[in-house]
ROSE-4610 file (N, C-alpha, C; in Angstrom, 1 decimal, always signed):
// ROSE-4610
residu = [M/M/M/K/K/K/I/I/I/S/S/S/K/K/K/E/E/E/D/D/D/F/F/F/D/D/D/Q/Q/Q/M/M/M/K/K/K/A/A/A/K/K/K/Y/Y/Y/D/D/D/K/K/K/E/E/E/V/V/V/K/K/K/K/K/K/G/G/G/K/K/K/P/P/P/A/A/A/K/K/K/S/S/S/K/K/K/K/K/K/G/G/G/D/D/D/V/V/V/V/V/V/N/N/N/Q/Q/Q/T/T/T/S/S/S/W/W/W/I/I/I/F/F/F/F/F/F/D/D/D/R/R/R/E/E/E/S/S/S/I/I/I/E/E/E/K/K/K/V/V/V/L/L/L/A/A/A/Q/Q/Q/A/A/A/D/D/D/P/P/P/D/D/D/P/P/P/K/K/K/K/K/K/G/G/G/G/G/G/I/I/I/K/K/K/F/F/F/H/H/H/F/F/F/S/S/S/E/E/E/Y/Y/Y/T/T/T/K/K/K/E/E/E/T/T/T/A/A/A/E/E/E/K/K/K/Y/Y/Y/H/H/H/P/P/P/G/G/G/E/E/E/G/G/G/D/D/D/Q/Q/Q/Y/Y/Y/E/E/E/G/G/G/L/L/L/M/M/M/T/T/T/L/L/L/V/V/V/F/F/F/E/E/E/A/A/A/A/A/A/S/S/S/A/A/A/D/D/D/N/N/N/L/L/L/T/T/T/V/V/V/E/E/E/D/D/D/S/S/S/S/S/S/D/D/D/L/L/L/E/E/E/N/N/N/I/I/I/G/G/G/R/R/R/M/M/M/C/C/C/P/P/P/P/P/P/T/T/T/C/C/C/E/E/E/I/I/I]
num = [1/1/1/2/2/2/3/3/3/4/4/4/5/5/5/6/6/6/7/7/7/8/8/8/9/9/9/10/10/10/11/11/11/12/12/12/13/13/13/14/14/14/15/15/15/16/16/16/17/17/17/18/18/18/19/19/19/20/20/20/21/21/21/22/22/22/23/23/23/24/24/24/25/25/25/26/26/26/27/27/27/28/28/28/29/29/29/30/30/30/31/31/31/32/32/32/33/33/33/34/34/34/35/35/35/36/36/36/37/37/37/38/38/38/39/39/39/40/40/40/41/41/41/42/42/42/43/43/43/44/44/44/45/45/45/46/46/46/47/47/47/48/48/48/49/49/49/50/50/50/51/51/51/52/52/52/53/53/53/54/54/54/55/55/55/56/56/56/57/57/57/58/58/58/59/59/59/60/60/60/61/61/61/62/62/62/63/63/63/64/64/64/65/65/65/66/66/66/67/67/67/68/68/68/69/69/69/70/70/70/71/71/71/72/72/72/73/73/73/74/74/74/75/75/75/76/76/76/77/77/77/78/78/78/79/79/79/80/80/80/81/81/81/82/82/82/83/83/83/84/84/84/85/85/85/86/86/86/87/87/87/88/88/88/89/89/89/90/90/90/91/91/91/92/92/92/93/93/93/94/94/94/95/95/95/96/96/96/97/97/97/98/98/98/99/99/99/100/100/100/101/101/101/102/102/102/103/103/103/104/104/104/105/105/105/106/106/106/107/107/107/108/108/108/109/109/109/110/110/110/111/111/111/112/112/112/113/113/113/114/114/114/115/115/115/116/116/116/117/117/117/118/118/118/119/119/119/120/120/120/121/121/121/122/122/122]
x = [+8.9/+9.4/+9.4/+8.4/+8.9/+9.7/+10.3/+11.1/+10.6/+11.5/+11.0/+11.9/+11.3/+12.4/+13.5/+13.2/+14.1/+15.6/+15.2/+16.1/+16.2/+15.8/+16.3/+18.1/+17.4/+18.2/+19.5/+20.0/+20.2/+21.4/+20.4/+21.3/+21.7/+21.6/+22.1/+23.5/+23.3/+24.0/+25.4/+25.7/+26.4/+27.1/+26.0/+26.9/+27.7/+27.1/+27.9/+29.0/+29.2/+30.2/+31.3/+31.1/+32.2/+32.1/+31.4/+31.1/+31.4/+30.2/+30.6/+31.7/+32.2/+33.6/+34.9/+34.3/+35.5/+35.8/+35.9/+36.2/+35.6/+36.0/+35.4/+34.3/+32.8/+32.3/+32.3/+31.8/+32.8/+31.4/+31.9/+30.8/+31.2/+30.7/+31.2/+33.0/+33.0/+33.9/+35.4/+35.0/+35.9/+35.1/+36.4/+36.1/+35.6/+34.1/+33.8/+34.3/+34.9/+35.8/+35.2/+34.1/+33.2/+31.8/+31.6/+30.3/+29.5/+28.3/+26.8/+27.5/+27.2/+27.8/+26.4/+25.3/+23.5/+22.2/+21.0/+20.0/+19.1/+18.5/+16.8/+15.6/+15.1/+13.4/+12.5/+11.2/+10.8/+9.5/+9.0/+8.1/+7.0/+6.4/+5.4/+5.7/+7.1/+7.3/+7.5/+8.3/+8.4/+7.4/+6.0/+4.8/+3.7/+4.0/+3.7/+4.3/+5.5/+5.9/+5.5/+6.1/+5.5/+4.0/+3.2/+1.6/+1.3/+2.2/+2.3/+3.2/+3.2/+4.2/+3.4/+3.7/+3.2/+3.0/+1.7/+1.2/+1.9/+2.4/+2.7/+4.3/+4.0/+5.5/+7.3/+7.0/+8.0/+8.0/+7.9/+8.0/+8.2/+6.7/+6.9/+7.7/+8.7/+9.2/+9.6/+11.2/+11.4/+12.6/+13.0/+14.1/+14.7/+16.2/+16.7/+18.1/+17.7/+19.2/+19.9/+21.0/+22.3/+22.4/+22.5/+22.8/+23.8/+23.7/+23.9/+23.7/+23.4/+22.9/+23.7/+22.9/+23.6/+23.8/+24.3/+24.2/+22.1/+21.4/+20.4/+19.6/+19.4/+18.8/+18.8/+20.1/+20.9/+19.9/+19.7/+18.9/+17.2/+17.0/+16.0/+15.0/+15.4/+15.0/+15.8/+16.3/+17.2/+17.2/+16.4/+16.3/+17.2/+17.9/+18.8/+20.0/+19.9/+21.3/+22.0/+21.7/+22.0/+23.7/+24.5/+25.9/+26.3/+25.3/+25.4/+25.4/+24.7/+24.2/+24.7/+25.3/+25.6/+26.9/+26.5/+28.1/+28.1/+26.9/+26.4/+25.4/+26.0/+25.3/+24.2/+23.0/+21.3/+20.6/+20.0/+18.9/+18.0/+17.5/+16.0/+15.4/+14.0/+13.4/+11.6/+12.0/+10.3/+10.0/+8.8/+7.9/+8.2/+8.7/+9.2/+8.9/+8.7/+7.9/+9.6/+9.9/+10.7/+10.6/+9.6/+9.1/+9.3/+9.5/+9.5/+10.8/+12.1/+12.6/+13.1/+12.2/+13.2/+12.1/+12.8/+12.1/+11.1/+9.5/+9.4/+8.0/+7.8/+7.0/+7.6/+7.5/+8.2/+7.6/+6.3/+5.6/+5.9/+6.7/+6.7/+8.2/+9.1/+10.2/+10.3/+10.8/+11.0/+12.4/+12.7/+13.4/+13.7/+14.4/+14.5/+14.1/+15.5/+15.2/+16.2/+16.9/+17.3/+18.8/+19.9/+21.4/+22.3/+23.4/+24.5/+25.7/+26.7/+26.1/+25.1/+24.6/+24.8/+24.3/+23.1/+21.7/+22.3/+23.4/+23.8/+23.6/+22.5/+21.7/+20.6/+20.3/+19.1/+19.6]
y = [-23.1/-22.7/-21.1/-20.1/-18.6/-18.4/-17.3/-16.8/-15.2/-14.5/-12.7/-11.9/-11.3/-10.6/-9.6/-9.1/-9.1/-10.5/-11.5/-12.3/-11.9/-12.4/-12.7/-11.4/-10.7/-8.9/-9.8/-9.8/-10.1/-11.3/-12.4/-13.2/-13.2/-12.1/-11.6/-10.6/-10.0/-9.1/-10.2/-11.0/-11.3/-12.5/-12.7/-13.7/-12.6/-10.9/-10.4/-9.6/-9.7/-9.7/-10.7/-11.0/-12.7/-13.5/-14.5/-15.8/-14.7/-14.0/-13.0/-12.3/-12.1/-11.2/-12.1/-13.5/-14.4/-14.7/-14.1/-14.9/-16.2/-16.5/-17.8/-17.1/-18.4/-17.7/-18.2/-17.1/-16.9/-18.1/-18.9/-19.3/-19.0/-19.6/-19.1/-20.3/-21.2/-22.1/-21.5/-20.4/-19.7/-19.8/-20.0/-20.8/-21.1/-21.4/-22.6/-22.9/-24.0/-25.1/-26.1/-26.1/-27.2/-25.9/-25.9/-25.5/-26.0/-25.6/-26.1/-26.8/-28.0/-28.8/-28.5/-28.6/-28.6/-28.8/-27.9/-27.5/-27.9/-29.2/-29.8/-28.8/-28.7/-28.1/-29.0/-29.1/-30.2/-29.6/-30.0/-30.0/-29.3/-29.5/-28.2/-27.4/-27.2/-25.6/-24.8/-25.5/-24.9/-24.8/-25.3/-24.8/-24.1/-24.1/-23.0/-21.2/-21.4/-20.2/-20.0/-20.4/-20.7/-20.1/-20.7/-20.1/-18.8/-18.4/-17.3/-16.1/-16.9/-15.4/-15.4/-14.7/-14.2/-15.2/-15.3/-16.9/-16.9/-15.8/-15.9/-16.5/-17.6/-18.7/-17.8/-16.8/-16.6/-14.9/-14.6/-13.7/-14.2/-15.0/-15.6/-16.6/-17.0/-17.3/-17.5/-17.8/-18.2/-17.6/-16.2/-15.4/-16.1/-16.6/-17.0/-16.4/-15.9/-15.1/-16.5/-15.8/-16.5/-15.5/-16.8/-15.8/-16.7/-16.7/-17.2/-17.2/-18.4/-18.4/-17.7/-16.7/-16.2/-17.0/-17.0/-17.4/-17.6/-16.1/-16.4/-16.7/-16.7/-17.2/-18.6/-19.1/-20.6/-21.2/-20.4/-21.8/-21.3/-19.8/-19.6/-20.9/-21.5/-21.9/-23.8/-23.5/-25.3/-25.5/-25.2/-25.2/-26.2/-25.8/-27.1/-27.7/-27.3/-27.7/-26.2/-25.1/-23.8/-23.7/-24.3/-24.6/-25.2/-26.2/-26.7/-25.8/-24.9/-24.5/-22.8/-22.3/-21.0/-21.2/-19.7/-19.9/-20.6/-21.5/-22.1/-21.3/-21.2/-20.7/-21.8/-20.5/-20.9/-20.2/-20.9/-20.2/-19.4/-19.1/-17.8/-17.8/-17.9/-17.9/-17.5/-16.6/-15.9/-15.5/-16.0/-15.8/-14.5/-14.2/-13.3/-13.1/-11.9/-11.7/-10.7/-11.3/-10.7/-9.4/-8.8/-7.2/-6.4/-7.4/-6.8/-7.5/-7.5/-8.3/-7.8/-6.6/-6.4/-7.3/-7.4/-8.1/-7.0/-6.8/-6.3/-7.3/-8.2/-8.2/-9.6/-9.1/-10.2/-11.7/-11.9/-12.5/-13.8/-13.5/-14.2/-15.1/-15.0/-14.9/-16.7/-17.9/-19.0/-19.5/-20.4/-20.6/-22.4/-23.1/-24.2/-25.2/-25.7/-26.8/-27.3/-29.1/-30.2/-29.6/-29.2/-29.2/-30.0/-29.7/-31.0/-30.2/-30.4/-30.5/-29.2/-30.0/-31.1/-32.5/-31.9/-33.3/-34.1/-34.9/-35.1/-36.7/-37.6/-38.5/-38.9/-38.1/-38.0/-38.9]
z = [-6.2/-5.0/-4.7/-4.4/-4.4/-3.9/-4.6/-3.7/-2.9/-2.5/-2.1/-2.8/-4.0/-4.3/-3.8/-2.4/-1.8/-1.3/-1.8/-1.2/-2.2/-3.5/-4.7/-5.1/-4.8/-4.8/-3.8/-2.9/-1.7/-2.5/-3.1/-3.6/-4.7/-5.8/-6.9/-6.5/-5.8/-5.3/-4.9/-4.2/-4.1/-4.9/-6.1/-7.6/-8.3/-8.2/-8.9/-8.2/-6.8/-6.4/-6.6/-6.4/-6.7/-8.0/-8.2/-9.6/-10.4/-10.5/-11.7/-12.3/-11.5/-11.2/-11.9/-11.4/-11.6/-10.4/-9.4/-8.1/-7.8/-6.7/-5.8/-4.9/-4.5/-4.1/-2.5/-1.8/-0.6/+0.4/+1.7/+2.4/+3.7/+5.3/+6.3/+6.5/+5.9/+5.7/+4.8/+4.0/+3.3/+1.7/+0.6/-0.6/-1.1/-1.8/-2.4/-3.4/-3.0/-4.1/-4.8/-4.6/-5.5/-6.1/-6.8/-7.4/-7.9/-8.1/-8.4/-10.1/-10.8/-11.7/-12.7/-11.9/-12.4/-11.4/-12.2/-11.3/-11.8/-11.4/-11.7/-11.5/-12.5/-11.4/-12.4/-11.9/-12.3/-13.1/-14.0/-15.3/-14.6/-13.7/-12.9/-12.9/-12.0/-11.8/-13.5/-14.2/-15.2/-15.9/-15.8/-17.0/-16.2/-15.0/-13.8/-14.5/-14.4/-15.1/-16.4/-17.2/-18.9/-18.7/-17.8/-18.4/-18.1/-17.3/-16.8/-18.0/-18.8/-19.8/-21.0/-21.6/-23.0/-23.9/-24.2/-25.1/-26.0/-26.9/-28.3/-28.0/-29.0/-28.3/-28.8/-29.5/-30.2/-28.8/-28.4/-27.5/-25.9/-25.4/-24.1/-24.2/-22.4/-22.6/-20.5/-20.2/-18.9/-19.2/-18.5/-17.6/-16.7/-16.8/-15.7/-15.5/-14.0/-13.5/-12.7/-12.5/-12.1/-10.4/-9.8/-8.2/-7.4/-6.5/-5.8/-3.7/-3.4/-2.0/-0.6/-0.6/+1.3/+1.9/+3.1/+4.6/+4.9/+4.7/+5.5/+4.3/+3.2/+2.0/+1.6/+2.5/+2.4/+3.3/+4.4/+5.9/+5.5/+5.1/+5.0/+3.8/+2.7/+1.5/+1.7/+2.9/+3.1/+4.4/+5.2/+7.1/+7.1/+8.2/+8.8/+8.0/+6.8/+5.4/+5.1/+5.7/+5.4/+4.9/+5.7/+5.4/+3.9/+4.0/+2.5/+1.1/+1.0/+0.1/-0.1/+1.4/+1.3/+0.2/-1.0/-1.4/-3.1/-2.8/-4.4/-4.8/-5.9/-7.5/-7.6/-8.4/-7.9/-9.4/-9.9/-10.6/-10.1/-10.3/-10.4/-10.9/-11.3/-13.0/-13.3/-14.1/-14.1/-15.2/-15.7/-17.1/-17.0/-18.7/-19.1/-20.8/-21.0/-23.1/-22.9/-24.3/-25.1/-25.4/-25.0/-24.9/-23.7/-22.5/-20.9/-20.4/-20.3/-19.5/-18.2/-17.7/-16.5/-15.5/-14.5/-12.8/-12.0/-12.5/-12.3/-11.1/-11.0/-9.6/-8.6/-7.8/-7.1/-6.9/-6.6/-6.8/-8.2/-9.0/-10.4/-10.0/-9.1/-8.7/-8.4/-9.1/-8.7/-8.6/-7.5/-6.9/-6.6/-5.9/-5.1/-5.9/-7.1/-7.5/-6.7/-7.6/-6.3/-7.6/-6.7/-7.1/-6.3/-7.7/-7.6/-7.4/-6.6/-5.2/-4.4/-3.3/-2.5/-2.8/-3.4/-3.8/-5.4/-5.6/-6.8/-7.0/-6.2/-7.2/-7.7/-8.8/-9.7/-10.6]
């Protein structure tokens, strides 16, 4: 599922402020003590992004960004379940080329894989 550049920026800033600095993530319940173990992205989503990448297999690929759900983005992308996702790490990914690794186009940002926790039954 695509996410907006604004939501990505918000999630990246929260991650950079907390987890990237070695601090626990925060949610309205306090410190997040059971952080994400894995994230599953289906093949269709990955192939869709790869199709947008540089066709040269030595240059084209996928860039994964570490980020963390804010209260707002957790509820927006997981309606009714936001409390379970707030403060959890996630990956946002986009098509990339080894020649240009900057985030430029918000239409290329993808997210919303299945995460453990809270969904560990795969």
